[in-house]
Each structure stands twice: as C-alpha cells, then as structure tokens.
Backbone of each chain as ProteinMPNN parsed JSONL, in Angstrom:
{"seq_chain_A": "MNANWMKVFVGAFFEVFWVIGLKHANGFWTWSGTVISIMVSFYLIIMASRKLPVGTVYAVFVGLGTAGTVISEIIFFSEPIKLEKIMLIALLLVGVLGLKLLTKDDKQEGADS", "coords_chain_A": {"N_chain_A": [[73.507, 67.474, -44.315], [76.37, 69.109, -45.058], [78.999, 70.095, -47.398], [81.301, 71.004, -45.995], [81.186, 69.922, -43.4], [81.205, 67.293, -44.133], [83.843, 67.055, -45.017], [85.168, 67.247, -42.558], [84.276, 64.888, -41.322], [85.196, 62.873, -43.085], [87.901, 63.411, -42.89], [88.347, 62.724, -40.198], [87.852, 60.028, -40.413], [90.079, 59.185, -41.921], [91.965, 59.783, -40.05], [91.711, 57.736, -38.206], [92.935, 55.631, -39.574], [95.659, 56.433, -39.635], [96.269, 56.599, -36.932], [95.995, 53.945, -36.114], [97.937, 52.966, -37.815], [100.31, 54.152, -36.786], [100.604, 52.645, -34.563], [100.609, 49.967, -35.402], [101.972, 49.68, -37.857], [104.437, 48.111, -39.908], [106.351, 48.041, -41.961], [107.417, 48.893, -45.337], [105.06, 49.419, -46.991], [102.888, 49.635, -45.191], [103.778, 51.771, -43.622], [103.934, 53.772, -45.576], [101.22, 54.034, -46.217], [100.316, 54.991, -43.776], [101.589, 57.518, -43.597], [100.483, 58.765, -45.86], [97.796, 58.789, -45.068], [97.943, 60.575, -42.898], [98.545, 62.944, -44.263], [96.29, 63.236, -45.948], [94.196, 63.445, -44.045], [94.893, 65.772, -42.61], [94.916, 67.639, -44.698], [92.177, 67.667, -45.366], [90.981, 68.63, -42.956], [92.073, 71.164, -42.856], [90.996, 72.312, -45.145], [88.262, 72.199, -44.438], [88.25, 73.95, -42.304], [88.37, 76.38, -43.449], [85.872, 77.377, -43.756], [84.518, 76.672, -41.444], [84.711, 77.199, -37.84], [87.996, 76.868, -36.474], [88.493, 75.83, -33.887], [86.202, 74.323, -33.365], [86.257, 72.485, -35.529], [88.68, 71.125, -34.986], [88.248, 69.957, -32.458], [86.112, 68.199, -33.046], [87.309, 66.602, -34.973], [89.462, 65.372, -33.547], [87.969, 64.088, -31.55], [86.128, 62.37, -32.95], [88.001, 60.85, -34.304], [89.257, 59.508, -32.189], [87.063, 58.041, -31.137], [86.528, 56.454, -33.377], [88.914, 55.003, -33.518], [88.806, 53.526, -31.145], [86.516, 51.975, -31.642], [87.4, 50.575, -33.952], [89.471, 49.081, -32.842], [88.074, 47.406, -31.208], [86.621, 45.982, -33.139], [88.563, 45.019, -35.055], [90.905, 44.316, -33.66], [90.209, 42.811, -31.582], [89.753, 44.015, -28.971], [88.399, 44.26, -25.65], [84.85, 44.868, -25.248], [83.627, 47.513, -23.439], [81.251, 48.817, -21.134], [81.614, 51.49, -20.322], [83.094, 52.56, -22.426], [81.258, 52.556, -24.57], [79.348, 54.326, -23.565], [80.823, 56.705, -23.337], [81.416, 57.176, -26.023], [78.847, 57.652, -26.973], [78.225, 60.035, -25.572], [80.143, 61.707, -26.694], [79.264, 61.803, -29.342], [76.892, 63.183, -28.996], [77.92, 65.693, -28.343], [79.219, 66.337, -30.786], [77.057, 66.408, -32.56], [75.618, 68.498, -31.408], [77.413, 70.657, -31.814], [77.368, 70.712, -34.571], [74.76, 71.469, -35.096], [74.758, 73.991, -33.923], [76.677, 75.526, -35.227], [77.196, 78.059, -37.494], [77.559, 78.191, -41.04], [79.454, 79.778, -42.339], [82.25, 81.338, -41.235], [82.927, 83.903, -41.765], [80.848, 85.623, -41.388], [80.815, 87.145, -39.085], [81.905, 88.174, -35.76], [80.321, 86.744, -34.082], [79.45, 84.446, -35.274]], "CA_chain_A": [[74.964, 67.263, -44.32], [76.973, 69.898, -46.133], [80.336, 69.689, -47.845], [82.356, 71.293, -45.031], [81.128, 68.916, -42.333], [81.612, 66.043, -44.773], [85.311, 67.033, -44.992], [85.599, 66.945, -41.19], [84.012, 63.473, -41.026], [86.12, 62.045, -43.863], [89.216, 63.639, -42.275], [88.395, 61.916, -38.972], [87.929, 58.645, -40.875], [91.479, 58.922, -42.263], [92.754, 59.858, -38.822], [91.687, 56.397, -37.607], [93.947, 54.818, -40.254], [97.054, 56.707, -39.248], [96.487, 56.261, -35.521], [96.246, 52.498, -36.108], [99.218, 52.789, -38.494], [101.42, 54.5, -35.895], [100.74, 51.583, -33.568], [100.768, 48.623, -35.956], [102.702, 49.619, -39.12], [105.676, 47.353, -39.727], [107.064, 47.812, -43.212], [107.342, 50.022, -46.275], [103.715, 49.743, -47.472], [102.02, 50.103, -44.107], [104.218, 53.112, -43.227], [103.521, 54.709, -46.63], [99.798, 54.252, -46.026], [100.157, 55.822, -42.589], [101.978, 58.889, -43.932], [99.477, 59.306, -46.781], [96.595, 59.068, -44.282], [98.172, 61.814, -42.133], [98.45, 64.093, -45.167], [94.903, 63.38, -46.395], [93.323, 63.919, -42.973], [95.189, 67.177, -42.323], [94.446, 68.439, -45.829], [90.725, 67.811, -45.268], [90.545, 69.524, -41.871], [92.452, 72.539, -43.204], [89.973, 72.785, -46.088], [87.0, 72.395, -43.716], [88.352, 75.081, -41.382], [88.261, 77.658, -44.17], [84.494, 77.834, -43.588], [84.04, 76.397, -40.082], [85.713, 77.627, -36.848], [89.039, 75.86, -36.28], [88.32, 75.175, -32.586], [85.14, 73.322, -33.559], [86.742, 71.443, -36.437], [89.736, 70.315, -34.374], [87.655, 69.133, -31.392], [85.332, 67.128, -33.677], [88.292, 65.75, -35.643], [90.147, 64.562, -32.541], [86.986, 63.255, -30.863], [85.653, 61.288, -33.824], [89.147, 59.98, -34.569], [89.429, 58.648, -31.016], [85.933, 57.104, -31.102], [86.74, 55.515, -34.475], [90.025, 54.113, -33.168], [88.33, 52.595, -30.119], [85.613, 51.027, -32.312], [88.209, 49.699, -34.816], [90.241, 48.118, -32.049], [87.108, 46.394, -30.765], [86.237, 45.141, -34.276], [89.659, 44.351, -35.774], [92.012, 43.849, -32.83], [89.536, 42.113, -30.483], [89.785, 44.639, -27.643], [87.118, 44.005, -24.995], [83.824, 45.911, -25.248], [83.27, 47.898, -22.074], [80.093, 49.715, -21.089], [82.011, 52.903, -20.254], [83.52, 53.004, -23.764], [80.06, 52.837, -25.365], [78.71, 55.53, -23.043], [81.646, 57.871, -23.694], [81.233, 57.428, -27.458], [77.522, 58.261, -27.117], [78.347, 61.425, -25.11], [80.943, 62.412, -27.684], [78.437, 62.042, -30.522], [75.968, 64.261, -28.629], [78.682, 66.938, -28.492], [79.447, 66.598, -32.213], [75.773, 66.785, -33.136], [75.322, 69.833, -30.88], [78.246, 71.641, -32.517], [76.932, 70.792, -35.955], [73.52, 72.251, -35.117], [74.989, 75.366, -33.466], [77.673, 76.254, -35.995], [76.822, 78.588, -38.799], [78.452, 77.613, -42.019], [80.531, 80.638, -42.804], [82.719, 82.124, -40.105], [83.154, 85.294, -42.186], [79.671, 86.435, -41.109], [81.052, 88.094, -38.006], [82.542, 87.615, -34.584], [79.389, 85.912, -33.348], [79.027, 83.252, -36.007]], "C_chain_A": [[75.593, 68.097, -45.432], [78.444, 69.53, -46.346], [81.411, 69.912, -46.784], [82.38, 70.283, -43.885], [81.545, 67.552, -42.865], [83.137, 65.926, -44.738], [85.825, 66.685, -43.595], [85.429, 65.453, -40.909], [84.96, 62.557, -41.8], [87.541, 62.183, -43.304], [89.393, 62.791, -41.026], [88.52, 60.43, -39.313], [89.384, 58.277, -41.214], [92.382, 58.974, -41.041], [92.83, 58.468, -38.16], [92.772, 55.52, -38.235], [95.352, 55.125, -39.763], [97.306, 56.451, -37.775], [96.777, 54.76, -35.396], [97.61, 52.212, -36.73], [100.393, 53.063, -37.57], [101.672, 53.363, -34.903], [101.163, 50.261, -34.215], [101.612, 48.544, -37.23], [104.047, 48.933, -38.922], [106.385, 47.069, -41.052], [106.817, 48.968, -44.152], [105.906, 50.402, -46.618], [102.822, 50.265, -46.361], [102.45, 51.497, -43.649], [103.842, 54.145, -44.285], [102.05, 55.047, -46.464], [99.535, 55.178, -44.851], [100.459, 57.284, -42.909], [100.947, 59.534, -44.869], [98.195, 59.647, -46.017], [96.734, 60.356, -43.47], [97.967, 63.013, -43.053], [97.005, 64.318, -45.615], [94.039, 63.965, -45.278], [93.612, 65.38, -42.652], [94.742, 68.103, -43.454], [92.943, 68.709, -45.692], [90.319, 68.747, -44.132], [90.959, 70.968, -42.143], [91.417, 73.134, -44.163], [88.654, 73.086, -45.362], [87.061, 73.659, -42.864], [88.399, 76.413, -42.118], [86.858, 78.225, -44.001], [83.963, 77.636, -42.176], [85.111, 76.845, -39.08], [86.703, 76.505, -36.528], [88.866, 75.108, -34.955], [87.291, 74.06, -32.66], [85.65, 72.153, -34.389], [87.735, 70.526, -35.729], [89.179, 69.407, -33.274], [86.894, 67.95, -31.989], [86.266, 66.099, -34.313], [88.967, 64.799, -34.636], [89.17, 63.587, -31.876], [86.523, 62.082, -31.707], [86.782, 60.313, -34.143], [89.351, 59.0, -33.421], [88.326, 57.603, -30.945], [86.126, 56.033, -32.175], [87.834, 54.515, -34.153], [89.571, 53.067, -32.153], [87.422, 51.528, -30.755], [86.405, 50.053, -33.189], [88.958, 48.657, -34.004], [89.33, 47.034, -31.497], [86.824, 45.422, -31.924], [87.414, 44.338, -34.831], [90.752, 43.779, -34.878], [91.498, 43.205, -31.54], [89.833, 42.671, -29.089], [88.428, 44.374, -26.985], [86.145, 45.182, -25.119], [83.49, 46.228, -23.797], [82.122, 48.882, -22.137], [80.535, 51.177, -21.098], [82.483, 53.429, -21.614], [82.306, 53.414, -24.596], [79.402, 54.134, -24.894], [79.49, 56.792, -23.407], [81.493, 58.207, -25.177], [79.883, 58.098, -27.694], [77.558, 59.739, -26.701], [79.061, 62.284, -26.153], [80.092, 62.758, -28.918], [77.399, 63.135, -30.245], [76.661, 65.616, -28.806], [78.884, 67.314, -29.95], [78.161, 67.098, -32.877], [75.392, 68.203, -32.698], [76.096, 70.896, -31.628], [77.766, 71.825, -33.947], [75.669, 71.643, -36.056], [73.761, 73.724, -34.794], [75.81, 76.2, -34.432], [77.109, 76.753, -37.313], [77.916, 78.233, -39.78], [79.644, 78.476, -42.381], [80.993, 81.557, -41.69], [82.968, 83.584, -40.478], [81.996, 86.208, -41.795], [79.87, 87.437, -39.981], [81.573, 87.391, -36.79], [81.63, 86.621, -33.881], [79.085, 84.584, -34.029], [79.861, 82.045, -35.64]], "O_chain_A": [[75.376, 67.825, -46.612], [79.037, 68.767, -45.583], [82.337, 69.109, -46.67], [83.445, 69.843, -43.452], [82.155, 66.754, -42.153], [83.674, 64.853, -44.467], [86.788, 65.932, -43.45], [86.314, 64.82, -40.333], [85.472, 61.582, -41.249], [88.292, 61.209, -43.248], [90.455, 62.208, -40.811], [89.192, 59.672, -38.613], [89.862, 57.204, -40.847], [93.417, 58.311, -40.986], [93.869, 58.078, -37.629], [93.447, 54.762, -37.538], [96.143, 54.218, -39.503], [98.427, 56.12, -37.39], [97.684, 54.352, -34.671], [98.35, 51.347, -36.262], [101.364, 52.307, -37.558], [102.8, 53.146, -34.462], [101.971, 49.521, -33.654], [101.946, 47.439, -37.657], [104.718, 49.138, -37.91], [106.95, 45.992, -41.243], [106.1, 49.912, -43.819], [105.552, 51.579, -46.548], [102.08, 51.227, -46.559], [101.6, 52.325, -43.321], [103.472, 55.269, -43.946], [101.666, 56.213, -46.559], [98.656, 56.038, -44.906], [99.695, 58.179, -42.547], [100.583, 60.697, -44.697], [97.572, 60.675, -46.283], [95.787, 61.134, -43.357], [97.303, 63.981, -42.683], [96.541, 65.457, -45.66], [93.243, 64.872, -45.52], [92.681, 66.157, -42.442], [94.253, 69.206, -43.21], [92.491, 69.839, -45.877], [89.42, 69.57, -44.303], [90.276, 71.898, -41.713], [91.012, 74.288, -44.025], [88.007, 74.098, -45.633], [86.06, 74.36, -42.712], [88.462, 77.466, -41.484], [86.673, 79.438, -44.093], [83.056, 78.351, -41.751], [86.294, 76.874, -39.42], [86.316, 75.352, -36.337], [89.067, 73.895, -34.9], [87.482, 72.987, -32.089], [85.499, 70.991, -34.013], [87.654, 69.303, -35.849], [89.571, 68.246, -33.158], [87.012, 66.827, -31.499], [86.048, 64.892, -34.209], [89.031, 63.589, -34.851], [89.493, 62.418, -31.662], [86.521, 60.939, -31.249], [86.562, 59.106, -34.241], [89.588, 57.812, -33.643], [88.596, 56.423, -30.722], [85.915, 54.848, -31.92], [87.716, 53.33, -34.467], [89.897, 51.886, -32.271], [87.537, 50.341, -30.452], [86.131, 48.853, -33.185], [89.072, 47.501, -34.41], [89.745, 45.887, -31.334], [86.789, 44.207, -31.73], [87.298, 43.133, -35.055], [91.457, 42.854, -35.283], [92.224, 43.069, -30.555], [90.123, 41.925, -28.154], [87.416, 44.274, -27.679], [86.555, 46.343, -25.098], [83.121, 45.345, -23.023], [82.023, 49.682, -23.068], [79.935, 52.01, -21.778], [82.295, 54.606, -21.922], [82.305, 54.463, -25.24], [78.953, 54.942, -25.708], [78.902, 57.82, -23.742], [81.445, 59.38, -25.549], [79.777, 59.007, -28.517], [76.994, 60.593, -27.386], [78.657, 63.407, -26.454], [80.188, 63.857, -29.463], [77.062, 63.917, -31.134], [76.079, 66.559, -29.342], [78.737, 68.48, -30.316], [78.168, 68.064, -33.64], [74.91, 69.004, -33.499], [75.535, 71.913, -32.034], [77.754, 72.937, -34.474], [75.52, 72.439, -36.983], [73.071, 74.602, -35.313], [75.678, 77.424, -34.472], [76.614, 75.981, -38.133], [79.062, 78.001, -39.394], [80.719, 77.965, -42.693], [80.256, 82.436, -41.246], [83.197, 84.414, -39.598], [82.128, 87.431, -41.858], [79.182, 88.456, -39.92], [81.679, 86.165, -36.765], [82.109, 85.747, -33.159], [78.514, 83.689, -33.405], [79.635, 80.955, -36.168]]}, "seq_chain_B": "MAWLSLILAGLCEAFGVVTINKLNNSRNWQSLFLLMLGFGTSFLFLAYAMKTLPMGTAYAIWTGIGSAGGALLGIMIYGESKDWRRIACIALILGATIGLKLVA", "coords_chain_B": {"N_chain_B": [[110.491, 65.714, -15.793], [109.283, 64.345, -17.921], [106.645, 65.081, -17.61], [106.787, 67.851, -17.994], [107.633, 67.867, -20.624], [105.368, 66.76, -21.781], [103.444, 68.748, -21.33], [104.559, 70.822, -22.819], [104.319, 69.603, -25.32], [101.536, 69.605, -25.635], [101.086, 72.385, -25.697], [102.471, 73.085, -28.028], [100.882, 71.734, -29.835], [98.479, 73.152, -29.611], [99.379, 75.568, -30.623], [99.89, 74.685, -33.206], [97.24, 74.221, -34.056], [96.277, 76.834, -34.106], [97.855, 77.828, -36.182], [96.616, 76.687, -38.348], [94.485, 78.356, -38.886], [96.0, 80.599, -39.581], [97.202, 79.703, -41.905], [94.943, 79.457, -43.5], [94.233, 82.113, -43.778], [96.445, 83.347, -44.987], [97.726, 81.892, -47.579], [100.593, 80.588, -47.759], [104.077, 79.462, -48.016], [105.372, 79.985, -45.679], [103.41, 79.94, -43.655], [102.595, 77.284, -43.869], [104.95, 76.033, -43.161], [105.167, 76.851, -40.459], [102.941, 75.537, -39.423], [103.648, 72.828, -39.793], [105.91, 72.8, -38.237], [104.812, 73.306, -35.699], [103.068, 71.013, -35.22], [104.929, 68.992, -35.66], [106.976, 69.428, -33.691], [105.385, 69.069, -31.504], [104.7, 66.315, -31.689], [107.238, 65.206, -31.279], [107.862, 65.967, -28.607], [105.732, 64.669, -27.369], [106.285, 61.981, -27.935], [108.635, 61.706, -26.493], [107.668, 62.126, -23.878], [106.043, 59.902, -23.635], [107.791, 57.849, -23.297], [108.233, 57.464, -20.614], [105.771, 57.96, -19.303], [102.478, 56.438, -18.902], [100.849, 55.36, -21.91], [98.069, 55.888, -22.481], [97.381, 57.861, -20.562], [99.199, 59.915, -21.241], [98.409, 60.497, -23.906], [95.747, 61.357, -23.434], [96.039, 63.708, -21.905], [97.578, 65.257, -23.596], [95.867, 65.538, -25.869], [93.787, 66.921, -24.599], [94.957, 69.418, -23.702], [95.818, 70.416, -26.183], [93.439, 70.566, -27.85], [91.604, 72.053, -26.267], [93.161, 74.313, -25.772], [93.563, 75.151, -28.421], [90.913, 75.781, -29.153], [90.346, 77.842, -27.311], [92.297, 79.769, -28.015], [91.421, 80.261, -30.586], [89.02, 81.57, -30.036], [90.012, 83.829, -28.694], [91.933, 85.02, -30.448], [90.9, 84.858, -33.076], [88.252, 85.511, -32.949], [86.264, 83.491, -32.791], [83.054, 81.964, -32.143], [81.826, 82.501, -28.829], [79.634, 81.449, -27.649], [77.905, 79.907, -25.031], [76.795, 77.394, -25.374], [78.218, 76.317, -27.469], [80.75, 76.155, -26.296], [80.134, 74.355, -24.276], [79.519, 72.059, -25.781], [82.018, 71.551, -27.004], [83.477, 71.057, -24.695], [82.171, 68.753, -23.831], [82.807, 66.922, -25.899], [85.601, 66.899, -25.586], [85.845, 65.946, -22.943], [84.759, 63.375, -23.221], [86.551, 62.322, -25.093], [88.99, 62.389, -23.677], [88.291, 60.646, -21.621], [87.919, 58.268, -23.115], [90.517, 57.791, -24.005], [91.72, 57.279, -21.62], [90.415, 54.952, -20.626], [91.021, 53.127, -22.57]], "CA_chain_B": [[110.84, 66.062, -17.179], [108.29, 63.778, -18.829], [105.431, 65.904, -17.517], [107.086, 69.129, -18.639], [107.657, 67.575, -22.052], [103.985, 66.527, -22.189], [102.759, 70.043, -21.363], [105.094, 71.512, -23.998], [103.729, 68.954, -26.497], [100.173, 70.127, -25.738], [101.136, 73.785, -26.113], [102.864, 73.107, -29.445], [99.726, 71.293, -30.608], [97.556, 74.29, -29.644], [99.998, 76.489, -31.576], [99.636, 74.089, -34.526], [95.839, 74.445, -34.394], [96.156, 78.244, -34.475], [98.464, 78.084, -37.489], [95.664, 76.289, -39.406], [93.826, 79.626, -39.204], [96.965, 81.459, -40.254], [97.364, 79.165, -43.261], [93.731, 79.786, -44.251], [94.215, 83.544, -44.078], [97.486, 83.653, -45.967], [98.199, 80.582, -48.042], [101.963, 80.646, -48.264], [104.964, 78.427, -47.482], [105.749, 80.334, -44.31], [102.356, 79.44, -42.775], [102.652, 75.817, -43.906], [106.133, 75.664, -42.385], [104.834, 77.024, -39.043], [102.001, 74.467, -39.067], [104.38, 71.573, -39.671], [106.802, 72.96, -37.088], [103.983, 73.154, -34.499], [102.667, 69.624, -34.997], [106.14, 68.165, -35.609], [107.576, 69.568, -32.371], [104.44, 68.483, -30.574], [104.851, 64.852, -31.723], [108.522, 64.857, -30.675], [107.722, 66.073, -27.146], [104.797, 63.621, -26.935], [106.995, 60.7, -27.991], [109.569, 61.692, -25.372], [106.902, 61.966, -22.64], [105.461, 58.562, -23.588], [108.806, 56.868, -22.91], [108.108, 57.166, -19.187], [104.379, 57.986, -18.836], [101.599, 55.484, -19.588], [100.423, 55.924, -23.185], [96.706, 56.427, -22.396], [97.419, 59.108, -19.799], [99.913, 60.919, -22.029], [97.538, 60.862, -25.016], [94.569, 62.07, -22.937], [96.411, 65.061, -21.489], [98.039, 65.936, -24.816], [94.667, 65.909, -26.622], [93.037, 67.927, -23.836], [95.62, 70.724, -23.771], [95.859, 70.867, -27.578], [92.137, 70.966, -28.388], [91.043, 73.143, -25.465], [94.004, 75.471, -26.052], [93.267, 75.592, -29.785], [89.598, 76.413, -29.161], [90.448, 79.109, -26.574], [93.057, 80.727, -28.825], [90.538, 80.629, -31.694], [88.08, 82.573, -29.515], [90.714, 85.059, -28.333], [92.648, 85.666, -31.557], [90.174, 84.913, -34.339], [86.857, 85.875, -32.735], [85.295, 82.405, -32.953], [81.903, 82.094, -31.254], [81.973, 82.053, -27.447], [78.337, 80.943, -27.215], [78.164, 78.891, -23.992], [76.397, 76.065, -25.862], [79.352, 75.817, -28.26], [81.81, 75.779, -25.362], [79.68, 73.138, -23.595], [79.672, 70.923, -26.71], [83.449, 71.252, -27.133], [83.883, 70.45, -23.423], [81.611, 67.398, -23.829], [83.634, 66.114, -26.801], [86.916, 66.748, -24.971], [85.725, 65.075, -21.779], [84.559, 62.004, -23.696], [87.795, 61.885, -25.737], [89.972, 62.111, -22.625], [87.826, 59.424, -20.971], [88.183, 57.109, -23.986], [91.964, 57.509, -24.026], [92.11, 56.739, -20.312], [89.927, 53.576, -20.408], [91.498, 52.23, -23.639]], "C_chain_B": [[109.795, 65.568, -18.167], [107.024, 64.632, -18.815], [105.625, 67.242, -18.185], [107.038, 68.965, -20.157], [106.232, 67.404, -22.587], [103.219, 67.854, -22.306], [103.236, 70.853, -22.566], [104.492, 70.937, -25.28], [102.315, 69.483, -26.726], [100.161, 71.561, -26.226], [101.519, 73.907, -27.588], [101.693, 72.694, -30.33], [98.713, 72.444, -30.727], [98.063, 75.34, -30.637], [99.749, 76.007, -33.012], [98.207, 74.356, -34.981], [95.623, 75.901, -34.826], [96.739, 78.515, -35.867], [97.59, 77.576, -38.64], [94.904, 77.533, -39.857], [94.725, 80.538, -40.025], [97.132, 81.026, -41.712], [96.139, 79.494, -44.121], [93.695, 81.247, -44.657], [95.262, 83.93, -45.106], [98.124, 82.345, -46.399], [99.601, 80.719, -48.626], [102.825, 79.598, -47.554], [105.322, 78.681, -46.036], [104.715, 79.773, -43.321], [102.38, 77.917, -42.701], [103.821, 75.312, -43.067], [105.828, 75.75, -40.883], [103.905, 75.905, -38.561], [102.748, 73.153, -38.84], [105.343, 71.612, -38.49], [106.02, 72.715, -35.794], [103.652, 71.7, -34.213], [103.884, 68.704, -34.88], [106.78, 68.202, -34.23], [106.696, 68.89, -31.33], [104.588, 66.953, -30.506], [106.163, 64.416, -31.061], [108.436, 64.882, -29.151], [106.813, 64.962, -26.612], [105.506, 62.262, -26.881], [107.964, 60.582, -26.806], [108.836, 61.438, -24.053], [106.404, 60.533, -22.496], [106.485, 57.484, -23.237], [108.65, 56.501, -21.443], [106.657, 57.14, -18.695], [103.553, 56.924, -19.559], [100.982, 56.131, -20.827], [99.038, 56.567, -23.108], [96.662, 57.768, -21.698], [98.051, 60.219, -20.635], [99.032, 61.432, -23.168], [96.385, 61.744, -24.558], [94.919, 63.515, -22.61], [96.846, 65.887, -22.696], [96.844, 66.427, -25.632], [93.919, 67.046, -25.931], [93.646, 69.304, -23.964], [95.542, 71.274, -25.203], [94.511, 71.362, -28.068], [91.531, 72.119, -27.605], [91.824, 74.421, -25.729], [93.709, 76.039, -27.436], [91.938, 76.332, -29.851], [89.644, 77.776, -28.463], [91.168, 80.175, -27.392], [92.225, 81.183, -30.024], [89.557, 81.708, -31.266], [88.801, 83.901, -29.288], [91.3, 85.787, -29.546], [91.749, 85.878, -32.776], [88.679, 85.168, -34.176], [85.862, 84.776, -33.035], [84.232, 82.519, -31.862], [82.207, 81.65, -29.823], [80.607, 81.787, -26.815], [78.56, 79.817, -26.195], [77.783, 77.489, -24.459], [77.515, 75.453, -26.695], [80.455, 75.333, -27.33], [81.426, 74.488, -24.631], [79.858, 71.92, -24.495], [81.137, 70.537, -26.871], [83.94, 70.56, -25.868], [83.393, 68.998, -23.34], [82.47, 66.459, -24.687], [84.993, 65.836, -26.161], [86.876, 65.788, -23.8], [85.61, 63.62, -22.207], [85.839, 61.46, -24.33], [88.837, 61.5, -24.693], [89.594, 60.816, -21.906], [88.156, 58.183, -21.79], [89.668, 56.757, -23.997], [92.401, 56.891, -22.703], [91.621, 55.297, -20.11], [90.5, 52.6, -21.431], [92.699, 51.402, -23.161]], "O_chain_B": [[109.454, 66.261, -19.125], [106.411, 64.878, -19.854], [104.727, 67.728, -18.872], [106.486, 69.799, -20.875], [105.919, 67.841, -23.695], [102.452, 68.061, -23.247], [102.437, 71.491, -23.252], [104.188, 71.678, -26.215], [101.931, 69.776, -27.858], [99.338, 71.93, -27.064], [100.962, 74.731, -28.313], [101.519, 73.219, -31.429], [98.159, 72.683, -31.8], [97.285, 75.924, -31.391], [99.443, 76.797, -33.905], [97.974, 74.678, -36.146], [94.891, 76.175, -35.777], [96.203, 79.316, -36.632], [97.79, 77.98, -39.785], [94.7, 77.746, -41.052], [94.305, 81.156, -41.004], [97.196, 81.852, -42.622], [96.266, 79.775, -45.313], [93.199, 81.594, -45.729], [95.002, 84.744, -45.993], [98.946, 81.767, -45.688], [99.773, 80.935, -49.826], [102.374, 78.934, -46.62], [105.546, 77.753, -45.26], [105.076, 79.207, -42.289], [102.212, 77.329, -41.633], [103.712, 74.31, -42.359], [106.179, 74.848, -40.123], [104.053, 75.391, -37.453], [102.526, 72.457, -37.849], [105.571, 70.601, -37.826], [106.491, 72.01, -34.902], [103.911, 71.198, -33.119], [103.875, 67.752, -34.099], [107.093, 67.159, -33.656], [107.18, 68.233, -30.408], [104.599, 66.369, -29.423], [106.21, 63.396, -30.373], [108.875, 63.948, -28.481], [107.072, 64.386, -25.555], [105.355, 61.5, -25.925], [108.102, 59.519, -26.2], [109.291, 60.657, -23.217], [106.344, 60.0, -21.388], [106.12, 56.352, -22.921], [108.903, 55.359, -21.059], [106.334, 56.389, -17.775], [103.873, 56.547, -20.686], [100.63, 57.311, -20.804], [98.845, 57.673, -23.613], [96.003, 58.7, -22.158], [97.512, 61.322, -20.729], [98.916, 62.639, -23.378], [96.071, 62.75, -25.194], [94.196, 64.438, -22.986], [96.521, 67.07, -22.801], [96.803, 67.587, -26.041], [93.477, 68.0, -26.57], [92.949, 70.263, -24.296], [95.238, 72.449, -25.407], [94.422, 72.448, -28.64], [91.002, 73.061, -28.195], [91.235, 75.489, -25.893], [93.614, 77.254, -27.61], [91.825, 77.368, -30.506], [89.063, 78.747, -28.948], [90.73, 81.323, -27.466], [92.305, 82.34, -30.435], [89.284, 82.644, -32.017], [88.286, 84.964, -29.635], [91.184, 87.007, -29.665], [91.809, 86.918, -33.431], [87.92, 85.059, -35.139], [84.748, 85.051, -33.479], [84.474, 83.091, -30.799], [82.768, 80.576, -29.606], [80.445, 81.887, -25.599], [79.316, 78.883, -26.46], [78.366, 76.504, -24.006], [77.747, 74.245, -26.651], [81.025, 74.26, -27.525], [82.275, 73.629, -24.393], [80.296, 70.866, -24.034], [81.475, 69.353, -26.875], [84.713, 69.604, -25.934], [84.104, 68.123, -22.845], [82.814, 65.354, -24.266], [85.483, 64.707, -26.181], [87.742, 64.924, -23.66], [86.265, 62.741, -21.647], [86.184, 60.294, -24.141], [89.481, 60.455, -24.785], [90.457, 59.987, -21.613], [88.612, 57.174, -21.251], [90.038, 55.583, -23.998], [93.33, 56.085, -22.661], [92.323, 54.496, -19.493], [90.479, 51.389, -21.21], [93.234, 50.594, -23.921]]}, "name": "protein", "num_of_chains": 2, "seq": "MNANWMKVFVGAFFEVFWVIGLKHANGFWTWSGTVISIMVSFYLIIMASRKLPVGTVYAVFVGLGTAGTVISEIIFFSEPIKLEKIMLIALLLVGVLGLKLLTKDDKQEGADSMAWLSLILAGLCEAFGVVTINKLNNSRNWQSLFLLMLGFGTSFLFLAYAMKTLPMGTAYAIWTGIGSAGGALLGIMIYGESKDWRRIACIALILGATIGLKLVA"}
C-alpha cells in the first residue's frame, strides 16, 4: 500500500461522509461537516492524481464512495441487506484491486504507464 | 428536459475530471476555477434532473457518463494507459457502481 493509493482510499472514505451529509444534514454543524468533507475528499484525489492516472483515480473514488455509502446505510440507517448489493460490492472491489495491481505509480514514465 | 439536463450534468462532470489533470499540470487559480465551474455546473444540472427523475437512476447515469467520459478523455488528451485490462477494470467498477445506485 503506497501513499498515493492511500490518498485515494482516504478520499473515498470522506466521500461517504458528504454523500450521507447531502442526504441527512439538517443544521449548521452537519452542513459544515459536509462541506469540509467535500473539500478534504477532493483535495486528496487531486493530490493522488498527480502520480496516478486521473481516469483510474476517479473511477476508484466514485466506486469505493458508492460501496461505502451502501454499507453505511445498511449499518447506520438500517437499509435492508440484499444479496445483489453484496455481489456488486465484491465485483467492484475486484476492479479496484485489478487497477491497483496494473497501475504503475508514476504516470510521467510515458504514454504506456 | 430532465434527461437533457442529466446528460449535460454528466458531460460537465467529465470536464471536471479533465480539469483535475489541468490543475496538476499548472497549479493556478484559473485551473482551480475551471474545476469548480465543471463540478458546480454538474451538480446544478444533476439537482434539476433529480426533481423529475428517480434519484437512483439519475445518480447511476450521472456517475457513468462522468467517470467513463473522464477516463476516455484522460486516454485521448493525456495519454493515460489504454491497456485493455485497465479498461476492463474501470468498466467493472463502473458497472458495479451503476448497479449499486440502481438497487439502492
């Protein structure tokens, strides 16, 4: 696990907060938290994309954020657990892992990296 | 109108993703402004589309156009890898994301 991928994962973690915030925020503090989460998550993915390809970073960011939101809603907002949700999350993680294994760390190496 | 607005929202998001590259190449206020303009406009169009379309559907299509468009533009403009395994992984993530937004 290197620092650039760590930024993508932490960025996706913060994305979950603001997605939940956009849906459930209802006052000054919750909205402030939502806005701060948006800024932190975007800052992290911009930093990560200085070394990793943006297309990869953005797909992983959006995908993990969605998976995290679905899991949070199951845990904290008692949404029903459905088999198809679990299977889609598993597929998504396969894609993330694949990209992580395939992607060279520094996109400056050339058009092929 | 809602569908047109949704497609425009996706295109603005893809534009926003491209401006992340632009900001990395030249770190200035102009690039930051373009990035915020891209995502800001995208959210406005998305919010408008969601007034009439179901939220899950709107989100799924918006994410799909934005991420796939962003990845394609990255390949075309910035020479990101077009290794078929990379494209397959991105497609897998996108498919699963769209599926999750639709079943949620």
